[in-house]
NUPAZA-433579 format. One record per residue (C-alpha): x, y, z; residue in one letter. Coordinates in steps of 0.25 Angstrom, whole numbers, plus 2048, in hexadecimal, padded with zeros to 3 digits. Layout:
BEGIN
XYZA...
! end
This chain:
BEGIN
B8F04A202XB8D0481F3XB7F0461F3XB7C0531FBXB8405A1F1XB7D0541E5XB6F0571ECXB730651EEXB770681E0XB6A0611DBXB610691E5XB680771E1XB670751D2XB5E07F1CBXB540751C6XB510701D3XB4E07D1D9XB460811CDXB3E0751CFXB3C0771DDXB370861DBXB2E0801D0XB280761D9XB250801E4XB1F08A1D9XB1707F1D4XB1107C1E2XB0D08A1E3XB0708B1D5XAFF07E1D9XAF90851E4XAF60921DCXAEF0881D1XAE80811DCXAE208D1E2XADE0931D4XAD60861D1XAD00851DEXACD0931E2XACB0991D5XAC80911C9XAC00861D0XAB60901D6XAB60981C9XAB308D1C0XAAD0821C8XAA408A1D2XA970891C9XA9A0791C9XA9C0791D8XA900811DAXA880771D1XA8D06B1D9XA8A0731E7XA990721EAXAA207D1EFXAB00781EDXAB506F1E1XABB0641EAXAAD0621EEXAAB05C1E0XAAB04D1E3XAA40401DDXA9803E1E6XA9A0321EEXAA90311EDXAB50381F2XAB903C1E4XABC04B1E3XABC0501D5XABB05E1D8XAC905E1DEXACD0561D1XAC70621C9XACF06C1D0XADC0641CFXAD90631BFXAD70721BFXAE30751C6XAEC06D1BDXAE60731B1XAEA0811B6XAF807C1BAXAF90761ACXAF40821A5XAFE08C1ADXB0A0831ABXB0708319CXB0509219CXB120941A3XB1A08A19AXB1509018EXB1909E192XB27099195XB28092188XB2409E181XB2F0A7188XB3909B185XB3509C176XB370AB175XB440AA17BXB4809F171XB430A5165XB4B0B2167XB540B315BXB630B315EXB6C0BB155XB770B314FXB850B9152XB8B0BE146XB940B513FXBA30B5144XBAF0B913AXBB30AB139XBA50A7135XBA40B312BXBB10AE124XBAC0A0124XB9F0A411DXBA70AC112XBB00A1110XBA409710EXB9D0A0104XBAA0A20FDXBAC0930FBXB9E0920F7XB9F09C0EDXBAC0950E7XBA50870E7XB9A08C0DFX
! end
Protein backbone atom coordinates (compact mmCIF):
# COMPACT_ATOMS: atom_id res chain seq x y z
CA UNK A 1 0.00 0.00 0.00
CA UNK A 2 2.95 2.35 0.58
CA UNK A 3 4.02 2.18 -3.07
CA UNK A 4 0.58 3.24 -4.32
CA UNK A 5 0.48 6.14 -1.87
CA UNK A 6 3.96 7.33 -2.88
CA UNK A 7 3.08 7.07 -6.57
CA UNK A 8 -0.14 9.04 -6.00
CA UNK A 9 1.77 11.80 -4.20
CA UNK A 10 4.34 11.90 -7.00
CA UNK A 11 1.76 11.95 -9.81
CA UNK A 12 -0.34 14.69 -8.23
CA UNK A 13 2.57 17.04 -7.57
CA UNK A 14 2.41 20.34 -9.44
CA UNK A 15 5.67 19.79 -11.31
CA UNK A 16 4.48 16.54 -12.87
CA UNK A 17 1.22 18.10 -13.96
CA UNK A 18 3.04 21.13 -15.38
CA UNK A 19 5.36 18.82 -17.30
CA UNK A 20 2.43 16.82 -18.70
CA UNK A 21 0.72 20.00 -19.87
CA UNK A 22 3.98 21.23 -21.43
CA UNK A 23 4.37 17.96 -23.35
CA UNK A 24 0.83 18.18 -24.73
CA UNK A 25 1.25 21.83 -25.72
CA UNK A 26 4.67 21.05 -27.20
CA UNK A 27 3.16 18.31 -29.36
CA UNK A 28 0.50 20.68 -30.62
CA UNK A 29 3.11 23.37 -31.23
CA UNK A 30 5.18 20.86 -33.20
CA UNK A 31 2.23 20.19 -35.48
CA UNK A 32 1.71 23.91 -36.02
CA UNK A 33 5.38 24.38 -36.88
CA UNK A 34 5.33 21.39 -39.25
CA UNK A 35 2.33 22.83 -41.03
CA UNK A 36 3.97 26.27 -41.18
CA UNK A 37 7.11 24.82 -42.74
CA UNK A 38 5.44 22.37 -45.13
CA UNK A 39 2.42 24.45 -46.15
CA UNK A 40 3.63 28.06 -46.06
CA UNK A 41 7.40 28.57 -45.85
CA UNK A 42 8.54 25.75 -48.12
CA UNK A 43 6.17 26.63 -50.96
CA UNK A 44 6.85 30.35 -50.60
CA UNK A 45 10.64 30.15 -50.48
CA UNK A 46 11.43 26.99 -52.39
CA UNK A 47 8.81 27.11 -55.16
CA UNK A 48 11.22 28.59 -57.69
CA UNK A 49 13.84 25.97 -56.86
CA UNK A 50 11.29 23.17 -57.05
CA UNK A 51 10.00 24.42 -60.41
CA UNK A 52 13.54 24.56 -61.74
CA UNK A 53 14.04 20.94 -60.66
CA UNK A 54 10.63 20.01 -62.17
CA UNK A 55 9.30 18.89 -58.78
CA UNK A 56 6.03 19.63 -57.02
CA UNK A 57 6.97 18.66 -53.48
CA UNK A 58 10.07 19.07 -51.32
CA UNK A 59 9.99 15.39 -50.38
CA UNK A 60 10.66 14.55 -54.03
CA UNK A 61 14.16 15.99 -53.74
CA UNK A 62 16.34 12.88 -53.71
CA UNK A 63 19.88 12.04 -54.67
CA UNK A 64 19.55 10.41 -58.11
CA UNK A 65 19.92 6.63 -58.02
CA UNK A 66 19.59 6.42 -54.21
CA UNK A 67 16.90 6.49 -51.57
CA UNK A 68 18.40 9.58 -49.89
CA UNK A 69 15.61 12.14 -49.50
CA UNK A 70 17.40 15.35 -48.67
CA UNK A 71 14.21 17.32 -49.29
CA UNK A 72 12.68 15.85 -46.13
CA UNK A 73 15.88 16.66 -44.29
CA UNK A 74 15.72 20.30 -45.43
CA UNK A 75 12.13 20.47 -44.25
CA UNK A 76 13.11 19.17 -40.80
CA UNK A 77 16.04 21.62 -40.56
CA UNK A 78 13.74 24.55 -41.36
CA UNK A 79 11.27 23.26 -38.79
CA UNK A 80 13.99 23.00 -36.14
CA UNK A 81 15.14 26.58 -36.72
CA UNK A 82 11.58 27.87 -36.44
CA UNK A 83 11.06 26.03 -33.15
CA UNK A 84 14.42 27.24 -31.81
CA UNK A 85 13.67 30.83 -32.84
CA UNK A 86 10.20 30.68 -31.29
CA UNK A 87 11.54 29.34 -27.99
CA UNK A 88 14.31 31.96 -27.99
CA UNK A 89 11.78 34.77 -28.45
CA UNK A 90 9.49 33.38 -25.73
CA UNK A 91 12.31 32.87 -23.22
CA UNK A 92 13.83 36.31 -23.81
CA UNK A 93 10.39 37.90 -23.33
CA UNK A 94 9.91 35.99 -20.06
CA UNK A 95 13.38 37.01 -18.88
CA UNK A 96 12.61 40.68 -19.62
CA UNK A 97 9.48 40.50 -17.48
CA UNK A 98 11.44 38.84 -14.67
CA UNK A 99 14.12 41.55 -14.82
CA UNK A 100 11.49 44.29 -14.61
CA UNK A 101 9.98 42.64 -11.55
CA UNK A 102 13.38 42.21 -9.92
CA UNK A 103 14.50 45.78 -10.68
CA UNK A 104 11.44 47.34 -9.06
CA UNK A 105 12.86 49.30 -6.12
CA UNK A 106 11.76 48.28 -2.68
CA UNK A 107 11.29 50.98 -0.10
CA UNK A 108 13.21 50.25 3.08
CA UNK A 109 11.03 50.33 6.16
CA UNK A 110 11.69 53.24 8.49
CA UNK A 111 14.05 52.43 11.36
CA UNK A 112 12.46 51.31 14.59
CA UNK A 113 12.78 53.35 17.75
CA UNK A 114 15.37 50.88 19.01
CA UNK A 115 17.49 51.29 15.88
CA UNK A 116 17.24 55.08 16.09
CA UNK A 117 18.44 55.01 19.73
CA UNK A 118 21.33 52.70 18.87
CA UNK A 119 22.34 54.98 15.99
CA UNK A 120 22.36 58.00 18.30
CA UNK A 121 24.44 56.12 20.89
CA UNK A 122 26.92 55.07 18.19
CA UNK A 123 27.23 58.66 16.98
CA UNK A 124 27.76 59.99 20.54
CA UNK A 125 30.44 57.38 21.22
CA UNK A 126 32.17 58.28 17.98
CA UNK A 127 32.23 61.96 18.97
CA UNK A 128 33.69 61.18 22.44
CA UNK A 129 36.50 59.04 21.03
CA UNK A 130 37.62 61.80 18.62
